[in-house]
N, C-alpha and C positions, 0 to 999 in steps of 0.2 A: 778842459771838459769832459765829462763821462760821454759819451754814446748813450741814446735812449735804447732800450730793449726792444728789441723786434718784435711786431705782435705776429702768436700764430693763430692757430685756427683746426679747430676740433675739425671729423669727416665728415659732421652733419654739415658746418657750413661750405664744404668743401663741394657738394655735392650743387646748393646754390649758387657757388663761380661759374660750373661747369654746365649745369642747367642740362645735370641728368640722371638716371634713374640707380635708387641707394643700391642695387645689383649688379649693377656698370661700375661705380664708382668703386664698392669694396674689392670687383673682379680687377681693375686697374689695377689697384693699392696690391694685388696679390700677385702681381704680376709684374711690379715693378715698374708699371708705365708713370705713376705718380709719387715722387719721393717722399719718402717720410724721415721728416727734420728731426725728429726727436721723440723719448716714450718719456713721456710726462707723470712723475707717480702722484696718485689725489687722492685725497678721502674724501670717500662716501657710501654715508648710511653705517658708517664702524666699520667699513674696510677699504686696505686699499684696491685702486685698480690703476694700469699701464693702460696708458690712453694714449694714440700715437698721435702725434703736432703736426702738423702743414706749414710750410710758408707759403701765405695766399699768391706773391710775385710768382715764385716757382707754379705754381696752381695754374694760373690766370694766360703766365707764357702757354699753355699747352693748349690751348682750347683749339688748336687749329688741327693738331695730332685728333684729334677725336673722331674724326668720317673715317679715319685710317685701323683704329680701334675695333670702331662697331663694325667693319667690313670681314676684319677680323676675328672678331667676336663672332659673326653670321655663318664664316667657314670654319669658326671650329664646335658650330650648333649643327651646322647642316652634319660634320660629321659623323655627332656623337649619335644622332638622331638614327643615323644612318645604321650607326656600327649596334644599336639596340633593335632597329627590324631586325636588320639579320640577325641578331642572337635568337631574338624571340621566333624569328621563322627557322632558325638552325632549332631553336628546343619546341617548335610545335610539329616542324617536321621528322624530329627523335619521338617526340610523345604518339605521332602517327605511326610513324614505322613499329614502335613496342606493342601499340595497341595492335595494330595489323597482324605481327605475330606471336603475341600472347592469343587473340582470337581464333585463330592458325590452329596454333595449341590446342585450345578449348575446341576445335571445331565446329564453332557456331553457324560460321560461313557456308560452310555443309553437313550439317548436324550426321543425316543418316551415311555422308561417306567415310563418317569416322572409325564403321561399323564394316569393312570391306565381308570378312567373311560373313555376316547377316546379308551382307549384300546379291554377293554371291545364292546366296540358299535360294532368290524366289520365292520370303515366305510365305506361307498363309495362314490369313490373320484372320483366327477365332472369336468372337466378343460373345459370350452370352451375359444378357443384359436384362437386369430384375432385379425387382427389391431382397430384403430378406425375407427365408424362407421361398423361394422361388425354386429352390434347386440346381442352380446357376453351378453352383459349389459341386453339389452331388455328379452333374453332366460332365463337369472339364476333369474330376479323378477318375470320371469313368474310360474318359480317351484317353488318359495319361497311363489310366494301367493297363490301357491295351496297346502302349506303343514298347517298344524296344526298348527305353532308354527314355528318361526327362527327368529338368528342372523345374521345381518348384519355386518358385519366390512368395513369402509371406511378409505384409505390413512385422509380424511381432515375431518373439522367441518362440512364444506360447502355442502359435499357430503353426505356426511350423513342427514344433514335436508332437501335435495333431497330427498332422501329414506324414509325417515320420511314423504314428504309428498306423496311422491307415496302411503304409505302401508295405511297414511288416503283415502287417495283420493279412496280409493277402499275398500270401509265403515272398515278396517281391523281394530284391536284394539292395537293399539302401545307406542310406546313408544323414546325417542332419549336418551341416556346416553354419552356425551361428557369429557373431561379432568373440564369442566369448568361448567356443568349445565345437568339439569338430566328433562327433560320435560314427563313430563304423568307420570305411578305407572314404578316402575321398573321391577315390575313380570307384562307385560304385556306380553302378546303370540308372539309380532311380536317387536322384538330389534334394532334400527339401532343405531350404535356402533361407536365411533372413536378405531380402529386398538389398539391400546394401551389400550384402556378400556376393551377386552376380557375378558369375563365372563367365566373359566374352570370346575367352579362348576354346571350348568345350563345347563340340556339336552334338545336337542330342537331335531324337526324331519329335519330341515335344514337350516344348517348353508353354511351362503354367504361370500368370501375373496373378496373384489375386489381389480384394481392393482393388480395381485399378483407377477407382476414385481418387485415390491420395494423388493423383496425378498435379491434382487443384493444389493440393497443403502445403502452405507456404512454407516450411522447412524441409521436410523431406523431398516436397515433390521430383525432387530432381532425381532422386534413387529409384521411381517408377521411368522418368524420361528415358536416364540410360537403357532401361532394364527392357520397354517397350521401341525402341530404337535399334537395340543391340542385340540382344540374346538371340546368340545360334542356334536357332530350331525349323528346321525343317514346317514347324506348326506350331505358331504362338496360339494360343488361347490365353483370353484374359475373361473375367469375370469383373462387375460391379455394377453401379447405380447405374440408371440411366441418366446421373447427371453428367457419368462421361462419356457417352456417345460424341456431340461436338469433337471431344479432344482425341479420341480414338478415331477417327472417320480422318482427323486434320493429318495422323500417325500416317494413314493409308495412303493419302493424297500425296506427303513428303517423301515415302519412301517407294513407293509406287508401287505396294504388294495390295493381294486378291485381299478383300476383308468381307467377313458374311458373317452379318452381326443378325444373333436367334433370339430373339425378344421375349419373355417368360414373364409370368403371373405368379402373385401370391398363390402359393400351394392352399393358402386358408385364409377365411376370412378374420378381417383382423375390427373392431369394433371401440367405443367408446364409450366407457361410463355415464351413465347422467349423471351423478352428485359423485359428491367428495364422501370419501368414508373415515372413520377414524383408524388409529395406529390400530384398535382392540377390536375389530373388526378386521385383521386380516386373516387368510388363512391358508390353509395347506397350499403350497401349488403356486403364493407369487412371490413377486418378486420388487422389492421396496429401490426407490431409486434416488440417491442421495451422490452430495458433489464435494462431498468433503469427508478428512477422518473424522471431526470434532460430531457433525449430523451422522456419519455411518454408527457411530460409538455411542450416539445420544440412544437413538433409533433401538439398536440393540439392547441397551440397558434395557428399554420400555417393554420389549415385547417378554424381555428374560423374567421381568419384575410381572409380567398382565401375569403368565406362567400357564400358558397354553401351548403356545409351540417354542423352538428354538431355532435355532436361523442362522445361516451359514455367511462369510461375506465376502468380497472377492472388490479389491482394490486395486488403484498403480502399486502402490509400495509393494505388496505382496507380488515373490517371484512366481514366473511358470510352475513351477513345481505347488507350490503354497496354492495357488488361485484351482489348480488339478485336481487337487486333494479335496477344495474346499465345494467344487462345482462337482465334484462325486460322490458327493454329500446329502449334498442336494438332489443330484440326478433318483438315490439310489431311495430318498423318502430318510434316510440317517435325521436330515434337518427338513424344519417346515420350511421356513421363510428364508430368502434370500436377499439380505441385502446389501447394495453391490453401488456401484460408481458404474463412469459407463466405462467401465475399463470389459464391461459385461457385451458390448455393441460390435465385435468379433472374432467372429469363430469360436464362442459358445455356442453350442447346441444342446439348449436344456431344458427339460420339461414344464416351462414357465407359463401359468394359466393365463395370469395376469401382471398385468406392467403397473408398477404402481410410484409415479413421481412425487416427489415431495415439495421440489420448485422448478420452475421451469427458467431456471436462471442458474450464470456457470459464470466461475471467476477462471481464464482462460491465459492466465500468467499476466495478463494487463491490464483488465479491465472486466470488470460484472457485465453483462451481458444474456441477452435473451437465448433460446437454443437454438438454432439454425432447425429449418426446414428437416436436412439432411441429418440433421444427431437427431430429433426427434425419431425423427422412421428407422434410423439404426439401431436404437434402443429398441422402440417399442414393437420392431421387426422382432423380437425374442419372444413374443407371446402368441406361440399358440402355435410352436413348430408343428408340422408336418409330422404325422406318427403322435401326433397330444393330441386328438383327439379337430386338428384342422381350426379350431376358432381359439382367439385369442380376445383378447381385453386390454384394453388401456385406461388408465383412471388415474385419482389425484386421491392421495391418501395428505389428511392435517397431521401438519408438527408443529407445533409449537414456535412461533418464528417463523415460516417460512409460510410462504405461499405459492403455489403451483396451478396456474390459471388456467384454466379446463379450452377453453377455444384456441389459447395458442396451438395447443396439440392437436384438437379437431378441427383446426382449420389446414396442420401437417400432415396429417394420416394421407398413407399414397398419394403424395403430391410430390413430383420431381422437377425439378426447375433445372436444365442444361446450367452449365458450365456458362461462368460468361468470360475464362480464363483466355484472353488471345494468345499469349505467349508461355512456350514452354519452359521449367523453370532447370536450370542447370546446374553445378560447383565446379569450383576453377580446380584442376589436381596438384596435385605435390609438383609438377614440372612445373604449371603455370606455375605457382607461387615462388617456385624456385627460381625460376628468370625474371619476374618485374622485382624480388628480392636484386639480383646483381645487377639490374637496367637502374634500377634507383639508389644505390648502393648500400641500403639497406639490410639491416639483416633485425629492425622494428618487425612483428606479425601485423600491429597494430597499423600500423603507416602501410601497409603492402596490401591490407585487406582493404585497406580503406581507401585506395588507390584502386584498385580490384572494383569493388563496388562503384565506383565514381564512373569507371572506363571498360570495363571489360564487356558492357553487352550492350554502349551507346554508341542507340542508332540502332540496335538490331532490332527486326520485324518479328522474327520469332523466337525469339530467347532473352529470356531475363532469369538472373542471378538471384537462389534462393536466397530466405533468410540468413545473413552472416551473423545478427546478434547472439547468441551464442558462445562463436567462436569468438568475435572482439572481444565479448567482457574474459572468458578462458585466457583470452591475448596478453591480457592488463596483468594474470599473475604469470604471463612466461616470459615475458622480456626483458626480466631481472635477470634470467636467470642464462648462463654460458652455454647456450643448445644453438644445434644449427636451425637457419628458416625452415627446413623439413619436416624436423620435429618439433619444432615449437607448432607447428601445422596440423600433424599428426596427434598433437595432447590435443591441440585445439578440436579435433572434430572428435573425440572422444567421448560417448553418451556420459557427459558428465551432466546431473543438473545442478544448475548453477543457484535454488534457491536451495538445493540444501546445504544449510553448513558445513554436515559432516561431510557430505562428502565433497566438499570444496576445501575440505581442511585433507584429507585425505589424498585429490588430487594436486593441493600446493606440496604435499609431501612426494610424491611419487614422483612430479615433476625438479624439485630437487635433491630427490638421490638418483635419479638419471642424469643431469648436470653434471652431479661429481663423484660420475663413476661410481658410485656405489647399489649394490645389491637392493633393489625394492623391500619395504618390509609392511606386511598387511599390518593395520591397525589389531590391538588387541582384542580379541572376542570377549563380548559384554561378559562379566562375573556375575550379573542379576537379569531376570527373566523379565524382558520389559521390552512390550510389541517393539515398541521405537528404535531401544538402541538397537536391538537385531535387524530391522526394516539398514540401520544404517549400517551397524557391520557388514549386510547381506550383500548392500550395493556398491561400498568401497571393496569387496571381495570381487563384484562382477564387473569393477571399475580396472581391477588389478588383472582380471582377465582378457578382458578387451585387451588391454595392453601391451602384454603380455603375446596376442600376436602380433605386435608392430616389431613389439624392441624385447626376445625371449633372453635376450644374456643379459639387462638387468630385473626383468620381471618371470625368473627363473623356475619357481618355486608352484607353478599352478599344481601341479593333483595336489600339493599340501592347501592353497589354494579352495580348490573345488572344495573336500571336504569339509573345509570348515565352513565354506558355505550351507552345502551341504547341510549337516550339523543347522545353522543357524538357522534354514529354514522347516529343518522339522521342529526346533524348539516357537519355531512362529505359528507354524502350523497348530500343534499343540495348546498354545495361548490364544489365536483366533476359534480355532473348538471352542475350546472352554466357554468365552465368554459369553456363547452364543446360547447356552445351557440354561433352561430354564432356573429361576433363583428357586426353591425349596427352601429356605432360612425363611419364607416371609407366608405366617399366616391369613386367611380370608380377609381378615378386621385391616391388618398389615397392606396387605396386598394393596386394597383398597384403596387407603389414602395413598399410597407411594406411590397409586397408579395416577390416582388425581391431579396429587402436586405436579408430575410427565405433564402431562397433557394441558393444566391451568394452571400456570405456574401465576405466581403474583407479578403483576407489572410493573417494574424498576419508573420510576421516577427522579425526577434530576433535577436542579435548577436551570437548567437550562430547557427545558420542555423534554418531551417525550418521544423512544424511541425504542425499537423490537433490538434488541443484542442479542448479535450473531455469534459474538463469541471470534471474535478475531482470527485466525490461526492459520500461520503459512506452516502447513504441512511437505513431506518431504515427495508423498508419490505423484506421479503424473498430472492427478487427474484431480487432485486437491487446488480449492479455491479457497479466497477467502469473502465473506458476505458481509460488504463494509457498512457499519452503522445509517442508518437513512437520517438526512440532514437533518439536524435540530429544529424545530419548530420554537424561535422563542417568543413564549408563552405567558413568559413569568409575568415581567410588566403589567401586561392587559390582566391578568389576574389582580395584580397588585390593585390598579384602577380601578378594577369591578368591587374588588372589599370597599375600599375606600368608598365608592357611593352609596353599597351598601347601608356604610360606617353611618355616612351624614348625613342616609336617610333615616337612620334606627333612631340617632341623636337628635330631640326638640333644639339642644340646648348649641348644638354644632350647627343645624338647621337658622338658625338665630343667628346665628354668629355671620 
C-alpha cells in the first residue's frame, strides 16, 4: 500500500508555527537556518510562480533555536547601525572639512584679510553721500585728477567711457579697461574700468568706486563688495546715495579703516507736477520714461505723428556708443524730447527740464512690480541738473493702457531708506568651483553650483552668496559639452542675457566650438536694416569680445568683430535717429485723426471680460519688461442674465408664462 504524501506548508504558515515576524522568518530562510524542502511551481493569475515549501515537522523542531537566532540578528543589527553611523559621521566630517576649505579659499571667514595689499596701506575711506544732482561725482573726480595715479570703477561701460573721456580731456594719460576691450595702455597712471575688472594688484593714490549703493544689488553686488574691501588705494573714494551709508560704515568697521562721510544735498529743487499731461503737451527738454521697447516705439511714433517735436531714444539694448550719440543729439538740441527707459538713471548728465513717467510699474525679469523709492529718485533726479537752471520737475504723461500713480512718485522724491541688507554679497572664484568639483568628483557645473549655493555661506553672519540663477541657467547649456569645469564656469559668468533667444543661440554655438577646439565664428551680419536684428548682432559681438579676453585662442578675431560691432552700432544709430523725426507725410487733417487714434484707441472687448492690452513682449534689452494683461473679470454670464431679465420684463407673454 502506497504511503500518503506528506503535507508541506508555505512560508506564511511557517510564521505561525514559529510565532515570528515575517521579516525574521524571511531572514532565517535566507540565512539557511530554516531549510526549504522543495520549490513548487504553481499557476496563479495566468502566471507561473516558484513557491518555497517547508516540512512542518522540521520547522517545529527548530523552535528552540529561535532565541539564538534573534541574539545573532541583534548583534548584526548593532554592527550595521554602527557602520552606518560611522559612515554618516565620516561623510559629515568630510563635508565640514570641504566647506571649511572652500570658505577659506573664498575668504568669507576673514574677508578683509584676503586683500593683504589693501590692508597694508591703512586706507583712508571717503564717502560722498548724496542724491542725484548733488555734485558728488564731480567732487570725487576732482580728487582723482589731483592724484598721481588713480583707478575709477564704474557700473556700466558707458560710465567708464565718460570717465575716460573726462580724464583725457584734462590732459591726463589714461586708459579704459572693460570686460570686452582695452583702450590705451594698461599701465597708464589713470585707468577707468568697469567694476568687475578691478585690479587688486596695482597700487594707486586714489581709487574711486561709483554708485556704491549697488552693494545691495542681488546679482552684481559681489563686485562692489570685492572693490570696497580690496582696492589697493591710499585713499578710497566712494560715491552713492544715502541708502548705502550703513553698508559703507560696516566696511570701515570690518577693515578697521578711517571713514569720512561727506553729506551733500541736491543742487537744484525738484518739484512734482500737480496733474498729468498728455503726449500732445510735451515740450522741448522733456524726458519721457517707459519700461519696454514696445512702449518706447509707441511713444516715439505718436510724437512723430503729432508733428511738433522730434525725439532721441535711450534704452538698454543700445550699445554705449549709440546711447552717447542719442544723448548728444538731445543735449545739443537736435532732438527736442528724450524717450528713455531707466537706462538714463546712471551716468547721463543731460539738460532735462521735466522727467515724465508713463508708468510706475516695471517687469524686473521675474514679476511686474511697483518702482522702488530708490529707482524713482535715480530716474527723477535726471531733471533740473545743476547748470541747467537748477530746477527740475517730475510728473506723469498719459499713455493709452498705462497708468503712472502720482502719489507713488510724490512720496518717493528725496526720501531715502537705509539698506536693510545685513550681509555682504560675494561670488565663488574659479579656484573654489574647481576644488568643489574635485571633492564631489564631478564636472557637472549645475551639481557643483547647487552644492555651493547650499553650503558655501552657511552660518555666515557677514556674507551671503550673490544671485546665481543666470549662472545656473547657462550651466544647463554647458554640461553637455566636453569642457573643463573651470571653462564651464567662465562661460557661465559671461554677460549673456538668458531672455534673449538670439544671444543664447550665439552662446551655445560659442561653447560648442570651444569644446571642439575650433575657431569661434560670429553670426552673420544682418543683411537688412532692422533695429532688433542689429541689436542682436551687436550683443553677440559683445559676447564674443568678452569671451576673447578669457579664451584668446578660440576667439581670435577680436579686431574684425570689433569693426563689425561698430558697423552695426552705426547702422543702429542711423535707424534710431530716423524713427524720431517728424512725420512729414501727414497733412493737418490726417494728423489730427492719427493722433486721436493713437491717444484714444477703441476699447477691446472679448467674451471673457475686459482687459487692457499691454502688448506682451519679451524684448532683449536689459530694461525691457512685459506688463501682463489684467486678470479678466468674467462679466459675460452676468450680462446675459441682465439681458434675459430685461427681455422678460419687456414681453407680457413671457411674464404671464
